[in-house]
Steps between C-alpha positions, in 0.01 A plus 500: 500500500364152423427410139153611384316338209240732349200313353310817404288488186625842399697710513700183532848403608783603268802286406785572739759553223269761346465685829879505529531651151244768584691599812811546291334700222288736709777746594644522148430336165817395318713811559230736376496700820126426524299245692312248290190676634608821328571380146302702241273265309594668171874468561736233365564338840135417565431411137781247508377360831143462369605349170712238677208416730276454198757283322553281806125452545464411134774241543336352812165467322644406160254760371486520117592830331136575413420545870557834668606522865357801684573643845179669614346688792226391735542130567249236395195699608580757234540216252146381579388819321784526251433157352139569389582860406777378271363171368119510480505699176199481273394160634418648837480168684739262674510164676612479862558190712407557865735309728496705819531839664726669245327358194172634638650846539636490147152406375333786684748750358474370142120520515533878525637513145325222309305176517651222707417134444594296807607196305549289813487550875620310803265685735267202547796300634608779733791577267674181604601395148576636155206417270624252236483639149237243409258707711577832333251670270713724284373768265675459161433868432665626818780753471703299753474239776634598843625267773659557840792260488542491877248603764691651791201505736355159417821304447420377148725478196448390141702189423417525129499765230147532358438466129285792386548455127519827309386702802805653673567359845570764768642402838540682828818330624561738787577239763670227295685703235862381465438203731509254210544508120225667295414400144467864392370433146192333652394840637398829348577694817652412836518751783619499859540733795854520627462446874506118495790366290628816327568790736342795682127570494368753250641351180327270254651313208311415183615266225278567201488371143555784257190435289282574806634855530316797353148390600453727800170676559521865399441612860788292637748729677819518296707372792281185507513443122726199449585609146615840623713344771646249255589775255678687779675196654298540824625856537204700371480647850740474793512128578548340840877520461597342833264205454633439148856509634414244770312282252811494285704376795243225561519394134880478529462291816256262332731452204781427744283241673466310173187662358133420543525123453748473787299736722184300429658184638592673826147641527354152458718367780400784732126462445512118511668514841230722653207331326637169625450618858153636426392168346660280766198498730182675604667783694547725191264544208597630157243721331589401143444158352800300377571586138397863551733594785724802476873454546529868591216558750418204724164570666398277787316495831507317830241239589454698821481869398539603864869405472567742215611793715733272695640359176582846367653612830721194540601512133613861542702397806682258267568772241217388269299815432205626291313169490148639547260450209351780294239706683233384252569131559646462848694193597872467440720554197865433426632677192802323356618739230835464328688692769387261774786251538440130534622532859206731574246247376673228699496714813129565459424133439699398806317752717162383366584138582606593851194719555269217389674256738460735794145613433343219296 
């Protein structure tokens, strides 16, 4: 079968060395007589596996000891509720920056639990740029300020870390987590779904500063109380054991690749190659303005939308699959997560150049 490059936004492509490890571990985990799928979460084998995954992630992030790393259920959508339930506290209000589809959904969910101040919004510009912080109107009494670090649907990404003073900064990093270094002490809480750069869908990771724990609303389900999960090392209830195992393999792979600084350089090369084709002429149009463009999710369209179906069909014939945009936005989208090799981005760029020559 010809080589296929999967540009899906999620669940996304997995690193090939990780897939090879999974194939080897599925029948039996290290002479235990059990598949890795069967390991009891309370037993020493899984505890050791989970603790190594946590240690490797801490090393990748250079996370200080006063930050807890949690493996949680439900993906980012669950976190949209868990963040206000855990952090609003007595203040009852929070700042949110609206940068696109997912930020808007986070705002709607948070508004169910407290007062939301939309400190800035890119809606007037069609979510084509990240509002500069000079335009933000922050509430100094807010319990936290929430940003969506990368907008998967709109193709935007923060290229700066906001300064929110004494108000804890919270970031949904679902689609750019582990794609570049993170200055963890600048944040109170970072969270991410797994199905982009971490592993299988259904798992979320939270990196939370210890002083923010213990503020959960009294009606917060215990399984969603970050303090409870921290106290129990993410094993208050049966965790997503397989996803944690796979995430640990991905962390090992990233460390072997040289860590986040090295991975970030490859990601820059991949996105620059494809954006270079988009910007080369009028045939393709990028949705996001320069300076706000995502390196992970490249959203673009054709000057002639009637060619879109043909583009997708011919791309698939060349082994370039899952390039359709999100159903809410349309157009085209190439997701270049960590597992996408540079050769995949080069293959896509070459196809795009050829397609433009033949149909432009």
